[in-house]
C-alpha positions in Angstrom: -70.8 -176.7 -14.8 -71.7 -180.4 -14.1 -74.5 -180.3 -16.7 -71.9 -178.7 -19.3 -69.3 -181.4 -18.4 -72.0 -184.2 -19.2 -72.8 -182.3 -22.6 -76.2 -181.3 -21.7 -77.2 -177.8 -23.0 -77.8 -175.3 -20.4 -79.1 -171.8 -20.4 -78.1 -169.5 -17.5 -80.9 -167.0 -16.1 -80.3 -165.3 -12.9 -81.0 -161.9 -10.9 -78.3 -159.2 -11.3 -79.6 -157.9 -7.7 -78.8 -154.4 -8.7 -79.9 -152.4 -5.7 -82.4 -149.6 -5.6 -79.8 -146.9 -4.9 -78.0 -147.9 -8.1 -81.1 -147.8 -10.1 -82.2 -144.5 -8.8 -78.5 -142.9 -9.3 -78.3 -144.7 -13.0 -75.1 -146.4 -12.1 -74.0 -150.0 -12.6 -73.0 -150.7 -9.0 -72.1 -149.3 -5.6 -70.1 -150.5 -2.7 -73.3 -152.0 -1.1 -73.9 -154.3 -4.3 -70.3 -155.0 -5.2 -70.4 -158.8 -4.0 -73.5 -159.2 -6.2 -71.9 -157.5 -9.1 -68.8 -159.8 -9.0 -70.7 -163.0 -8.9 -73.1 -161.6 -11.9 -69.8 -160.8 -13.9 -68.3 -164.2 -13.1 -71.3 -165.9 -14.3 -71.4 -163.7 -17.7 -67.5 -164.5 -17.9 -68.2 -168.4 -17.5 -70.3 -168.0 -20.9 -68.0 -165.6 -22.5 -69.9 -162.5 -22.3 -68.2 -159.2 -22.3 -68.0 -157.0 -19.3 -69.6 -154.0 -21.0 -73.3 -155.2 -20.7 -75.5 -152.7 -18.9 -77.1 -154.3 -15.5 -79.7 -151.8 -15.7 -81.9 -153.6 -18.2 -83.0 -157.0 -19.1 -80.2 -158.8 -20.8 -81.1 -161.9 -23.0 -78.0 -163.6 -24.7 -77.8 -166.8 -26.5 -76.6 -168.5 -23.4 -77.5 -166.4 -20.7 -80.1 -163.8 -19.5 -80.7 -161.7 -16.2 -83.2 -159.6 -14.6 -81.5 -156.3 -13.8 -82.8 -156.4 -9.9 -85.1 -159.7 -9.7 -87.5 -161.5 -11.6 -90.2 -160.4 -9.2 -89.6 -156.5 -9.6 -88.8 -156.8 -13.4 -92.1 -158.6 -14.2 -94.3 -156.4 -12.2 -94.5 -154.1 -15.3 -95.6 -156.9 -17.5 -97.9 -158.9 -15.1 -100.5 -156.4 -13.8 -101.7 -159.0 -10.9 -98.4 -159.9 -9.7 -98.9 -158.9 -6.2 -102.2 -160.5 -6.0 -101.0 -163.9 -7.5 -97.8 -163.9 -5.1 -100.2 -163.6 -2.3 -102.5 -166.3 -3.6 -99.4 -168.6 -4.2 -98.3 -168.0 -0.4 -101.8 -168.7 0.9 -102.2 -172.0 -1.4 -98.7 -173.2 -0.7 -98.7 -172.0 2.9 -95.3 -170.1 2.3 -93.6 -167.9 4.9 -93.2 -164.2 3.8 -89.5 -164.5 2.8 -89.4 -168.1 1.5 -90.5 -170.0 -1.7 -89.5 -167.8 -4.5 -89.1 -170.6 -7.2 -92.6 -172.3 -6.0 -94.1 -168.7 -6.2 -92.8 -168.2 -9.7 -93.8 -171.8 -10.7 -97.3 -171.2 -9.4 -97.6 -167.7 -11.3 -96.5 -169.1 -14.5 -99.0 -172.0 -14.2 -101.6 -169.6 -13.3 -101.0 -167.4 -16.3 -100.2 -170.1 -18.9 -103.5 -172.0 -17.9 -105.7 -169.0 -18.2 -107.8 -168.5 -21.3 -106.3 -167.1 -23.5 -102.7 -168.1 -21.9 -100.4 -165.3 -21.1 -96.7 -165.2 -21.2 -95.0 -161.9 -20.4 -92.8 -160.4 -23.3 -89.5 -160.7 -21.5 -90.2 -164.4 -20.7 -91.2 -165.3 -24.2 -87.7 -163.8 -25.2 -85.8 -165.8 -22.7 -87.7 -168.9 -23.3 -87.2 -168.7 -27.2 -83.4 -168.2 -26.6 -83.2 -171.0 -23.9 -84.8 -173.6 -26.3 -82.4 -173.0 -29.1 -79.4 -173.3 -26.9 -77.2 -176.1 -27.7 -74.2 -177.8 -26.3 -70.8 -176.6 -27.7 -68.1 -177.3 -25.2 -67.8 -178.3 -21.7 -66.8 -175.2 -19.3 -64.9 -177.5 -17.0 -61.3 -178.7 -17.4 -61.0 -182.4 -18.2 -58.8 -183.8 -15.2 -57.5 -186.5 -17.7 -55.9 -183.9 -19.7 -54.3 -181.9 -16.8 
């Protein structure tokens, strides 16, 4: 909201965090992931997205995108060496088992894009293309001078 208020174009990317149980049952949410669903719906509403978007597949919109579960799980299907690269990143960056997700993502991105030929997963290309074309339209915060 701060960036939007300063007229800086923003693209929102997040994990919907749909649980494994919901995926297996092919439902949008269960009691266990209700809080995560509410937060995700709030983010979608922030940019004017409708509530009929299915969380079971990658969503890429003009202002927002989300991975159904999380980026790691989603990209395993597109990056065959995802596990090996994650472990390599943990070792190289000396990270604990449950920490450093942004650092690991950056490590993997640099590794893939610096390879010859460089590689960018299809879903990330789609997100990147939308993100670089986003423009500032209006602030999503209320101007306190007008209240």
